[in-house]
N, C-alpha and C positions, 0 to 999 in steps of 0.2 A: 821405929819409927818410937816417933819423940810424940809424950801426951798432952801434950805446950801445944795445944788448939789455938789460943788465942783469945781475946773477948770476937763479942757475938756481932756479924758482921751482914751490911746486905747487899745484898747483888751485883749491885751499882758501882760499888767499891771493893767488892770481888777483880781478882784478880790477872790476869793468863799466869799459869804455872803452878796455883794455889793446890796443895793433895786434898785425891780427892777417897774415900773407904767409902766402904759400903758399913749396911750396918754389924756385922759377923767381926767388925774389925782391921779387914782384909782392902790389902789398899789395891785399886781400879784403877787409875790416874793419873792426872794432872789440868785442870781446867784450861780450854783451847777456846772458846770462847761464850761469852753470855749472850743471851738469847731476850728480848725482851723487849716491847710497846713503848718507847719511849712517850710515845705521846697518852698512852692510858694511863698508860703506870704498871705494866704489869709485868712481872717476874715469866717468861718461857719457859725456863732452861737451861743448861749444856749445854757443850759440847768438847767432851772430855777425849784428851791422846790416851788410846785405852794404856793399859800393861802389858798386853799381847799385843800392838800393835792395830791398827786402824781407830778411825774420830768411833766414835759411839754417843747419841743423842742421849740427854737423860730428861726428862718430864718432867717440869716443875713440883706437881707433886709427888721423886721418886727424891728430891730435896728434903732431908727429914732439920737439915741448920748448918747455917755459914756460919763457919764464923773464922777469924782473921788470918790464919793460914790451912784451915783446914774445909776439904767440905763433905757434910756424914748424909748420906743417901735412909735408904730405912728398905733397901731391898740387901737382900747379903751381897756371899761377890758370885757363887752361880747366880744367881737375877741380872750382875753387870752384862756375862759373858752374852747375855741374850739380848742385850740393847741395840738397837740398831743404828745402824750403819747412817749419817746423811750424802743425801740422793739430790742428785736433780729433781728429777720424777718418781718421786715412789710409788711402788706397785699400784696395781689397782685392779681385781678384780674382774668386774662388771661396771660398769656406768650405762646409765641412762636418763634423759632428762633430768626427775628429778635428785642426779647426783651433778649439776651444775653449781652448781655453791660452794666449794673450796673449802674443805673442815679445815681445825687447830689443827689437826694436826701433817696434815698435809702444809699449810706453812707452816709450821716451828720448821719439820724437815726444809722446806724450801728453803728459809735461811740462812739455816744452821748451812746447808750447805753453798750456800752464797757467799757467805761470809769465811767457807773456806775455802772457795776459788776465788773471792776476792772481787768477787760480780758485788758487797757490798756497801 
């Protein structure tokens, strides 16, 4: 693994296939999709092709730095193994009328699922 990360970059220029490393230096995957709200100019996170197979959703607060050739997370490799998989309908334990508004995480996971399945 090269230490040449390149210069600082924006989520808007982040490319598919960019390496993703955990805070402990473990390479955990590559960028699959960048999730953002273009109208509000808000970075929501990334979906990665995980090293151990499958896709994982990385919420924006877990992204410590974006450089030209690598995304660095602020969580270690073990925590990355527990990141959620994007899904069409995230699990919900209970619902009542007060839960009628979708939460931010639900919206992010839904957008990640839609991008993976080509619905976006």
